[in-house]
mmCIF file as gemmi writes it, N, C-alpha and C atoms, coordinates in Angstrom:
data_model
loop_
_atom_site.group_PDB
_atom_site.id
_atom_site.type_symbol
_atom_site.label_atom_id
_atom_site.label_alt_id
_atom_site.label_comp_id
_atom_site.label_asym_id
_atom_site.label_entity_id
_atom_site.label_seq_id
_atom_site.pdbx_PDB_ins_code
_atom_site.Cartn_x
_atom_site.Cartn_y
_atom_site.Cartn_z
_atom_site.occupancy
_atom_site.B_iso_or_equiv
_atom_site.pdbx_formal_charge
_atom_site.auth_seq_id
_atom_site.auth_asym_id
_atom_site.pdbx_PDB_model_num
ATOM 1 N N . MET Axp A 1 ? 5.495 -6.858 3.346 1 0 ? 1 A 1
ATOM 2 C CA . MET Axp A 1 ? 7.147 -6.828 2.397 1 0 ? 1 A 1
ATOM 3 C C . MET Axp A 1 ? 7.419 -6.48 3.8 1 0 ? 1 A 1
ATOM 4 N N . ASP Axp A 2 ? 9.131 -7.253 4.037 1 0 ? 2 A 1
ATOM 5 C CA . ASP Axp A 2 ? 9.548 -7.667 4.781 1 0 ? 2 A 1
ATOM 6 C C . ASP Axp A 2 ? 10.699 -6.536 4.419 1 0 ? 2 A 1
ATOM 7 N N . VAL Axp A 3 ? 10.441 -5.651 5.905 1 0 ? 3 A 1
ATOM 8 C CA . VAL Axp A 3 ? 11.43 -4.494 5.804 1 0 ? 3 A 1
ATOM 9 C C . VAL Axp A 3 ? 12.607 -4.3 7.079 1 0 ? 3 A 1
ATOM 10 N N . LYS Axp A 4 ? 13.303 -4.883 6.92 1 0 ? 4 A 1
ATOM 11 C CA . LYS Axp A 4 ? 13.924 -5.73 7.954 1 0 ? 4 A 1
ATOM 12 C C . LYS Axp A 4 ? 15.519 -4.886 8.099 1 0 ? 4 A 1
ATOM 13 N N . ASN Axp A 5 ? 15.808 -3.616 8.799 1 0 ? 5 A 1
ATOM 14 C CA . ASN Axp A 5 ? 16.512 -2.955 8.391 1 0 ? 5 A 1
ATOM 15 C C . ASN Axp A 5 ? 17.369 -1.797 7.15 1 0 ? 5 A 1
ATOM 16 N N . LYS Axp A 6 ? 16.428 -1.819 6.103 1 0 ? 6 A 1
ATOM 17 C CA . LYS Axp A 6 ? 16.056 -1.546 5.119 1 0 ? 6 A 1
ATOM 18 C C . LYS Axp A 6 ? 16.609 0.075 5.087 1 0 ? 6 A 1
ATOM 19 N N . LYS Axp A 7 ? 17.084 0.735 4.363 1 0 ? 7 A 1
ATOM 20 C CA . LYS Axp A 7 ? 17.965 2.057 4.14 1 0 ? 7 A 1
ATOM 21 C C . LYS Axp A 7 ? 17.171 2.491 2.454 1 0 ? 7 A 1
ATOM 22 N N . ILE Axp A 8 ? 16.171 3.764 3.303 1 0 ? 8 A 1
ATOM 23 C CA . ILE Axp A 8 ? 15.381 3.908 2.225 1 0 ? 8 A 1
ATOM 24 C C . ILE Axp A 8 ? 15.156 5.553 1.534 1 0 ? 8 A 1
ATOM 25 N N . LEU Axp A 9 ? 14.837 5.566 1.097 1 0 ? 9 A 1
ATOM 26 C CA . LEU Axp A 9 ? 15.551 6.878 0.128 1 0 ? 9 A 1
ATOM 27 C C . LEU Axp A 9 ? 14.31 7.662 -0.455 1 0 ? 9 A 1
ATOM 28 N N . LEU Axp A 10 ? 13.463 8.36 0.784 1 0 ? 10 A 1
ATOM 29 C CA . LEU Axp A 10 ? 12.919 9.627 -0.395 1 0 ? 10 A 1
ATOM 30 C C . LEU Axp A 10 ? 12.63 10.976 -0.779 1 0 ? 10 A 1
ATOM 31 N N . PHE Axp A 11 ? 11.958 11.068 -2.557 1 0 ? 11 A 1
ATOM 32 C CA . PHE Axp A 11 ? 11.93 12.185 -2.607 1 0 ? 11 A 1
ATOM 33 C C . PHE Axp A 11 ? 10.354 12.965 -1.98 1 0 ? 11 A 1
ATOM 34 N N . GLY Axp A 12 ? 10.283 14.152 -1.721 1 0 ? 12 A 1
ATOM 35 C CA . GLY Axp A 12 ? 8.746 15.38 -1.539 1 0 ? 12 A 1
ATOM 36 C C . GLY Axp A 12 ? 8.209 14.775 -0.03 1 0 ? 12 A 1
ATOM 37 N N . ALA Axp A 13 ? 9.367 14.307 0.453 1 0 ? 13 A 1
ATOM 38 C CA . ALA Axp A 13 ? 8.791 14.906 1.852 1 0 ? 13 A 1
ATOM 39 C C . ALA Axp A 13 ? 7.522 16.002 2.299 1 0 ? 13 A 1
ATOM 40 N N . THR Axp A 14 ? 8.451 16.694 1.875 1 0 ? 14 A 1
ATOM 41 C CA . THR Axp A 14 ? 7.355 17.545 2.774 1 0 ? 14 A 1
ATOM 42 C C . THR Axp A 14 ? 6.392 18.118 1.719 1 0 ? 14 A 1
ATOM 43 N N . GLY Axp A 15 ? 6.041 17.51 1.359 1 0 ? 15 A 1
ATOM 44 C CA . GLY Axp A 15 ? 4.352 17.366 0.918 1 0 ? 15 A 1
ATOM 45 C C . GLY Axp A 15 ? 3.522 16.478 1.395 1 0 ? 15 A 1
ATOM 46 N N . ALA Axp A 16 ? 2.138 17.398 1.261 1 0 ? 16 A 1
ATOM 47 C CA . ALA Axp A 16 ? 1.723 16.117 2.582 1 0 ? 16 A 1
ATOM 48 C C . ALA Axp A 16 ? 1.343 14.015 2.21 1 0 ? 16 A 1
ATOM 49 N N . VAL Axp A 17 ? 1.371 14.342 0.542 1 0 ? 17 A 1
ATOM 50 C CA . VAL Axp A 17 ? 1.966 12.371 1.147 1 0 ? 17 A 1
ATOM 51 C C . VAL Axp A 17 ? 3.045 11.976 1.996 1 0 ? 17 A 1
ATOM 52 N N . GLY Axp A 18 ? 3.573 13.071 0.933 1 0 ? 18 A 1
ATOM 53 C CA . GLY Axp A 18 ? 5.32 12.966 1.51 1 0 ? 18 A 1
ATOM 54 C C . GLY Axp A 18 ? 5.521 12.225 2.656 1 0 ? 18 A 1
ATOM 55 N N . GLY Axp A 19 ? 4.792 14.069 3.356 1 0 ? 19 A 1
ATOM 56 C CA . GLY Axp A 19 ? 5.182 13.743 5.341 1 0 ? 19 A 1
ATOM 57 C C . GLY Axp A 19 ? 4.636 12.536 5.386 1 0 ? 19 A 1
ATOM 58 N N . GLU Axp A 20 ? 3.29 12.094 5.025 1 0 ? 20 A 1
ATOM 59 C CA . GLU Axp A 20 ? 3.277 11.064 5.826 1 0 ? 20 A 1
ATOM 60 C C . GLU Axp A 20 ? 3.552 10.159 5.77 1 0 ? 20 A 1
ATOM 61 N N . VAL Axp A 21 ? 3.475 9.562 4.733 1 0 ? 21 A 1
ATOM 62 C CA . VAL Axp A 21 ? 5.071 8.39 4.342 1 0 ? 21 A 1
ATOM 63 C C . VAL Axp A 21 ? 6.45 8.714 5.279 1 0 ? 21 A 1
ATOM 64 N N . LEU Axp A 22 ? 7.343 9.898 5.588 1 0 ? 22 A 1
ATOM 65 C CA . LEU Axp A 22 ? 7.693 9.693 5.772 1 0 ? 22 A 1
ATOM 66 C C . LEU Axp A 22 ? 7.827 8.726 7.549 1 0 ? 22 A 1
ATOM 67 N N . LYS Axp A 23 ? 6.393 9.691 7.607 1 0 ? 23 A 1
ATOM 68 C CA . LYS Axp A 23 ? 6.254 9.546 9.459 1 0 ? 23 A 1
ATOM 69 C C . LYS Axp A 23 ? 6.077 7.917 9.625 1 0 ? 23 A 1
ATOM 70 N N . ALA Axp A 24 ? 5.184 7.214 8.392 1 0 ? 24 A 1
ATOM 71 C CA . ALA Axp A 24 ? 4.805 5.955 8.553 1 0 ? 24 A 1
ATOM 72 C C . ALA Axp A 24 ? 6.335 5.156 8.326 1 0 ? 24 A 1
ATOM 73 N N . LEU Axp A 25 ? 7.421 5.453 7.824 1 0 ? 25 A 1
ATOM 74 C CA . LEU Axp A 25 ? 8.574 5.04 7.735 1 0 ? 25 A 1
ATOM 75 C C . LEU Axp A 25 ? 9.718 5.021 8.821 1 0 ? 25 A 1
ATOM 76 N N . LEU Axp A 26 ? 9.695 6.342 9.527 1 0 ? 26 A 1
ATOM 77 C CA . LEU Axp A 26 ? 10.075 5.773 10.583 1 0 ? 26 A 1
ATOM 78 C C . LEU Axp A 26 ? 9.143 5.098 11.557 1 0 ? 26 A 1
ATOM 79 N N . GLU Axp A 27 ? 8.318 4.99 12.167 1 0 ? 27 A 1
ATOM 80 C CA . GLU Axp A 27 ? 7.751 4.453 13.359 1 0 ? 27 A 1
ATOM 81 C C . GLU Axp A 27 ? 7.937 2.949 12.412 1 0 ? 27 A 1
ATOM 82 N N . LEU Axp A 28 ? 8.36 2.429 11.24 1 0 ? 28 A 1
ATOM 83 C CA . LEU Axp A 28 ? 8.607 0.781 10.974 1 0 ? 28 A 1
ATOM 84 C C . LEU Axp A 28 ? 9.623 0.601 11.823 1 0 ? 28 A 1
ATOM 85 N N . PRO Axp A 29 ? 9.499 -1.346 12.806 1 0 ? 29 A 1
ATOM 86 C CA . PRO Axp A 29 ? 10.641 -0.912 13.455 1 0 ? 29 A 1
ATOM 87 C C . PRO Axp A 29 ? 11.987 -1.762 12.784 1 0 ? 29 A 1
ATOM 88 N N . GLY Axp A 30 ? 11.407 -2.573 11.353 1 0 ? 30 A 1
ATOM 89 C CA . GLY Axp A 30 ? 12.521 -2.357 11.316 1 0 ? 30 A 1
ATOM 90 C C . GLY Axp A 30 ? 13.315 -1.638 10.136 1 0 ? 30 A 1
ATOM 91 N N . VAL Axp A 31 ? 12.865 -0.182 9.923 1 0 ? 31 A 1
ATOM 92 C CA . VAL Axp A 31 ? 13.774 0.603 8.701 1 0 ? 31 A 1
ATOM 93 C C . VAL Axp A 31 ? 14.647 0.922 9.551 1 0 ? 31 A 1
ATOM 94 N N . GLY Axp A 32 ? 16.005 1.394 9.231 1 0 ? 32 A 1
ATOM 95 C CA . GLY Axp A 32 ? 16.986 1.612 10.079 1 0 ? 32 A 1
ATOM 96 C C . GLY Axp A 32 ? 17.522 3.077 9.754 1 0 ? 32 A 1
ATOM 97 N N . LYS Axp A 33 ? 17.283 3.918 8.21 1 0 ? 33 A 1
ATOM 98 C CA . LYS Axp A 33 ? 17.815 5.132 7.998 1 0 ? 33 A 1
ATOM 99 C C . LYS Axp A 33 ? 16.554 5.47 6.96 1 0 ? 33 A 1
ATOM 100 N N . VAL Axp A 34 ? 15.963 6.462 6.995 1 0 ? 34 A 1
ATOM 101 C CA . VAL Axp A 34 ? 15.287 6.724 5.897 1 0 ? 34 A 1
ATOM 102 C C . VAL Axp A 34 ? 16.469 8.393 5.773 1 0 ? 34 A 1
ATOM 103 N N . THR Axp A 35 ? 16.975 7.964 4.068 1 0 ? 35 A 1
ATOM 104 C CA . THR Axp A 35 ? 16.96 9.534 3.498 1 0 ? 35 A 1
ATOM 105 C C . THR Axp A 35 ? 16.535 10.131 3.079 1 0 ? 35 A 1
ATOM 106 N N . VAL Axp A 36 ? 15.615 11.822 3.617 1 0 ? 36 A 1
ATOM 107 C CA . VAL Axp A 36 ? 15.554 12.226 2.457 1 0 ? 36 A 1
ATOM 108 C C . VAL Axp A 36 ? 16.054 13.319 1.428 1 0 ? 36 A 1
ATOM 109 N N . LEU Axp A 37 ? 15.488 13.426 0.514 1 0 ? 37 A 1
ATOM 110 C CA . LEU Axp A 37 ? 16.24 14.318 -0.567 1 0 ? 37 A 1
ATOM 111 C C . LEU Axp A 37 ? 15.01 15.442 -0.936 1 0 ? 37 A 1
ATOM 112 N N . GLY Axp A 38 ? 15.303 16.967 -0.998 1 0 ? 38 A 1
ATOM 113 C CA . GLY Axp A 38 ? 14.775 17.7 -1.565 1 0 ? 38 A 1
ATOM 114 C C . GLY Axp A 38 ? 14.88 19.348 -1.357 1 0 ? 38 A 1
ATOM 115 N N . ARG Axp A 39 ? 13.936 20.093 -2.044 1 0 ? 39 A 1
ATOM 116 C CA . ARG Axp A 39 ? 14.507 21.021 -1.823 1 0 ? 39 A 1
ATOM 117 C C . ARG Axp A 39 ? 14.773 21.925 -0.516 1 0 ? 39 A 1
ATOM 118 N N . ARG Axp A 40 ? 14.054 21.471 0.463 1 0 ? 40 A 1
ATOM 119 C CA . ARG Axp A 40 ? 13.891 21.907 1.477 1 0 ? 40 A 1
ATOM 120 C C . ARG Axp A 40 ? 13.925 20.694 2.494 1 0 ? 40 A 1
ATOM 121 N N . LYS Axp A 41 ? 14.395 21.115 3.504 1 0 ? 41 A 1
ATOM 122 C CA . LYS Axp A 41 ? 14.503 20.251 4.589 1 0 ? 41 A 1
ATOM 123 C C . LYS Axp A 41 ? 13.171 19.994 5.527 1 0 ? 41 A 1
ATOM 124 N N . VAL Axp A 42 ? 13.087 18.742 6.162 1 0 ? 42 A 1
ATOM 125 C CA . VAL Axp A 42 ? 11.284 18.051 6.449 1 0 ? 42 A 1
ATOM 126 C C . VAL Axp A 42 ? 12.042 18.659 8.519 1 0 ? 42 A 1
ATOM 127 N N . LYS Axp A 43 ? 10.085 19.874 8.674 1 0 ? 43 A 1
ATOM 128 C CA . LYS Axp A 43 ? 10.058 19.897 10.77 1 0 ? 43 A 1
ATOM 129 C C . LYS Axp A 43 ? 11.099 19.302 11.231 1 0 ? 43 A 1
ATOM 130 N N . ALA Axp A 44 ? 11.487 19.736 11.807 1 0 ? 44 A 1
ATOM 131 C CA . ALA Axp A 44 ? 11.971 17.848 12.73 1 0 ? 44 A 1
ATOM 132 C C . ALA Axp A 44 ? 11.174 17.174 13.351 1 0 ? 44 A 1
ATOM 133 N N . LEU Axp A 45 ? 11.571 16.092 13.141 1 0 ? 45 A 1
ATOM 134 C CA . LEU Axp A 45 ? 10.795 14.634 13.727 1 0 ? 45 A 1
ATOM 135 C C . LEU Axp A 45 ? 11.779 14.107 15.264 1 0 ? 45 A 1
ATOM 136 N N . SER Axp A 46 ? 11.041 13.217 15.907 1 0 ? 46 A 1
ATOM 137 C CA . SER Axp A 46 ? 12.207 13.564 16.782 1 0 ? 46 A 1
ATOM 138 C C . SER Axp A 46 ? 11.808 11.25 16.385 1 0 ? 46 A 1
ATOM 139 N N . VAL Axp A 47 ? 13.216 11.049 15.741 1 0 ? 47 A 1
ATOM 140 C CA . VAL Axp A 47 ? 13.512 9.706 15.335 1 0 ? 47 A 1
ATOM 141 C C . VAL Axp A 47 ? 14.04 8.886 15.354 1 0 ? 47 A 1
ATOM 142 N N . GLY Axp A 48 ? 15.127 8.82 16.917 1 0 ? 48 A 1
ATOM 143 C CA . GLY Axp A 48 ? 16.329 8.273 16.964 1 0 ? 48 A 1
ATOM 144 C C . GLY Axp A 48 ? 17.219 8.052 16.171 1 0 ? 48 A 1
ATOM 145 N N . GLY Axp A 49 ? 17.631 9.564 15.347 1 0 ? 49 A 1
ATOM 146 C CA . GLY Axp A 49 ? 19.06 9.39 14.247 1 0 ? 49 A 1
ATOM 147 C C . GLY Axp A 49 ? 18.815 8.04 12.969 1 0 ? 49 A 1
ATOM 148 N N . LYS Axp A 50 ? 16.913 7.946 12.294 1 0 ? 50 A 1
ATOM 149 C CA . LYS Axp A 50 ? 16.566 6.773 11.355 1 0 ? 50 A 1
ATOM 150 C C . LYS Axp A 50 ? 16.409 7.853 11.363 1 0 ? 50 A 1
ATOM 151 N N . LEU Axp A 51 ? 16.554 9.648 10.489 1 0 ? 51 A 1
ATOM 152 C CA . LEU Axp A 51 ? 16.571 10.604 10.075 1 0 ? 51 A 1
ATOM 153 C C . LEU Axp A 51 ? 17.607 11.2 9.19 1 0 ? 51 A 1
ATOM 154 N N . VAL Axp A 52 ? 18.074 11.623 8.295 1 0 ? 52 A 1
ATOM 155 C CA . VAL Axp A 52 ? 18.877 11.485 7.345 1 0 ? 52 A 1
ATOM 156 C C . VAL Axp A 52 ? 18.598 12.676 5.746 1 0 ? 52 A 1
ATOM 157 N N . GLN Axp A 53 ? 18.689 14.329 6.28 1 0 ? 53 A 1
ATOM 158 C CA . GLN Axp A 53 ? 18.505 15.193 5.266 1 0 ? 53 A 1
ATOM 159 C C . GLN Axp A 53 ? 19.067 15.988 4.355 1 0 ? 53 A 1
ATOM 160 N N . ALA Axp A 54 ? 18.858 16.18 2.953 1 0 ? 54 A 1
ATOM 161 C CA . ALA Axp A 54 ? 19.952 16.987 2.667 1 0 ? 54 A 1
ATOM 162 C C . ALA Axp A 54 ? 18.987 17.696 1.723 1 0 ? 54 A 1
ATOM 163 N N . VAL Axp A 55 ? 19.434 18.941 1.175 1 0 ? 55 A 1
ATOM 164 C CA . VAL Axp A 55 ? 18.483 19.473 0.856 1 0 ? 55 A 1
ATOM 165 C C . VAL Axp A 55 ? 19.814 19.614 -0.567 1 0 ? 55 A 1
ATOM 166 N N . VAL Axp A 56 ? 18.563 18.593 -1.807 1 0 ? 56 A 1
ATOM 167 C CA . VAL Axp A 56 ? 19.561 19.031 -2.601 1 0 ? 56 A 1
ATOM 168 C C . VAL Axp A 56 ? 19.218 19.467 -3.844 1 0 ? 56 A 1
ATOM 169 N N . ASP Axp A 57 ? 19.626 20.002 -5.37 1 0 ? 57 A 1
ATOM 170 C CA . ASP Axp A 57 ? 18.841 20.778 -6.722 1 0 ? 57 A 1
ATOM 171 C C . ASP Axp A 57 ? 18.902 19.595 -7.352 1 0 ? 57 A 1
ATOM 172 N N . LEU Axp A 58 ? 16.954 19.28 -7.164 1 0 ? 58 A 1
ATOM 173 C CA . LEU Axp A 58 ? 16.382 18.271 -8.33 1 0 ? 58 A 1
ATOM 174 C C . LEU Axp A 58 ? 16.768 17.706 -9.762 1 0 ? 58 A 1
ATOM 175 N N . ALA Axp A 59 ? 16.811 19.082 -10.27 1 0 ? 59 A 1
ATOM 176 C CA . ALA Axp A 59 ? 17.014 18.694 -11.743 1 0 ? 59 A 1
ATOM 177 C C . ALA Axp A 59 ? 18.402 18.911 -11.811 1 0 ? 59 A 1
ATOM 178 N N . ASP Axp A 60 ? 19.581 18.274 -10.96 1 0 ? 60 A 1
ATOM 179 C CA . ASP Axp A 60 ? 21.219 18.358 -11.262 1 0 ? 60 A 1
ATOM 180 C C . ASP Axp A 60 ? 21.76 16.539 -10.697 1 0 ? 60 A 1
ATOM 181 N N . PRO Axp A 61 ? 21.497 15.511 -11.091 1 0 ? 61 A 1
ATOM 182 C CA . PRO Axp A 61 ? 21.158 14.49 -9.612 1 0 ? 61 A 1
ATOM 183 C C . PRO Axp A 61 ? 22.932 13.864 -9.935 1 0 ? 61 A 1
ATOM 184 N N . PRO Axp A 62 ? 24.003 15.187 -10.38 1 0 ? 62 A 1
ATOM 185 C CA . PRO Axp A 62 ? 25.467 14.243 -9.728 1 0 ? 62 A 1
ATOM 186 C C . PRO Axp A 62 ? 24.797 15.255 -8.589 1 0 ? 62 A 1
ATOM 187 N N . SER Axp A 63 ? 24.266 16.595 -7.634 1 0 ? 63 A 1
ATOM 188 C CA . SER Axp A 63 ? 24.194 17.088 -7.149 1 0 ? 63 A 1
ATOM 189 C C . SER Axp A 63 ? 24.229 15.971 -5.97 1 0 ? 63 A 1
ATOM 190 N N . PHE Axp A 64 ? 23.311 15.122 -6.361 1 0 ? 64 A 1
ATOM 191 C CA . PHE Axp A 64 ? 22.583 14.296 -5.32 1 0 ? 64 A 1
ATOM 192 C C . PHE Axp A 64 ? 23.292 12.82 -4.959 1 0 ? 64 A 1
ATOM 193 N N . ALA Axp A 65 ? 24.053 12.7 -6.629 1 0 ? 65 A 1
ATOM 194 C CA . ALA Axp A 65 ? 24.566 10.236 -6.585 1 0 ? 65 A 1
ATOM 195 C C . ALA Axp A 65 ? 24.445 10.065 -5.06 1 0 ? 65 A 1
ATOM 196 N N . LYS Axp A 66 ? 25.795 10.939 -4.388 1 0 ? 66 A 1
ATOM 197 C CA . LYS Axp A 66 ? 26.819 9.688 -3.335 1 0 ? 66 A 1
ATOM 198 C C . LYS Axp A 66 ? 25.675 10.51 -2.536 1 0 ? 66 A 1
ATOM 199 N N . TYR Axp A 67 ? 24.396 10.188 -2.419 1 0 ? 67 A 1
ATOM 200 C CA . TYR Axp A 67 ? 22.931 9.827 -1.568 1 0 ? 67 A 1
ATOM 201 C C . TYR Axp A 67 ? 22.081 8.131 -1.955 1 0 ? 67 A 1
ATOM 202 N N . LEU Axp A 68 ? 22.467 8.366 -3.746 1 0 ? 68 A 1
ATOM 203 C CA . LEU Axp A 68 ? 21.733 6.91 -3.95 1 0 ? 68 A 1
ATOM 204 C C . LEU Axp A 68 ? 22.434 6.233 -3.016 1 0 ? 68 A 1
ATOM 205 N N . LYS Axp A 69 ? 23.775 5.928 -3.16 1 0 ? 69 A 1
ATOM 206 C CA . LYS Axp A 69 ? 24.325 4.788 -2.763 1 0 ? 69 A 1
ATOM 207 C C . LYS Axp A 69 ? 23.988 4.165 -1.971 1 0 ? 69 A 1
ATOM 208 N N . GLY Axp A 70 ? 24.145 2.252 -1.106 1 0 ? 70 A 1
ATOM 209 C CA . GLY Axp A 70 ? 23.923 1.78 -0.474 1 0 ? 70 A 1
ATOM 210 C C . GLY Axp A 70 ? 21.999 1.589 0.314 1 0 ? 70 A 1
ATOM 211 N N . GLN Axp A 71 ? 21.821 2.576 -1.211 1 0 ? 71 A 1
ATOM 212 C CA . GLN Axp A 71 ? 20.405 2.314 -0.212 1 0 ? 71 A 1
ATOM 213 C C . GLN Axp A 71 ? 19.564 0.943 -1.441 1 0 ? 71 A 1
ATOM 214 N N . SER Axp A 72 ? 19.146 0.591 -0.299 1 0 ? 72 A 1
ATOM 215 C CA . SER Axp A 72 ? 18.014 -0.777 -0.473 1 0 ? 72 A 1
ATOM 216 C C . SER Axp A 72 ? 16.634 -0.991 -0.553 1 0 ? 72 A 1
ATOM 217 N N . HIS Axp A 73 ? 16.26 0.885 -0.479 1 0 ? 73 A 1
ATOM 218 C CA . HIS Axp A 73 ? 14.703 1.205 -0.952 1 0 ? 73 A 1
ATOM 219 C C . HIS Axp A 73 ? 14.448 2.326 -1.491 1 0 ? 73 A 1
């Protein structure tokens, strides 16, 4: 998979599997930004500005529509 300066959108990052996926994404040098949407924020990670977090109502898509724009994955 070619991951070069990608913008990744991730749901479920506060769960066990999602948390591990988030850690892996943040360690990839070609990933420019990871946006995490969920009911609560993930615990603070030292990631050099790659992580964007937003607490949203996942049952209300219009509440997080602005975060979907510009994502590559």
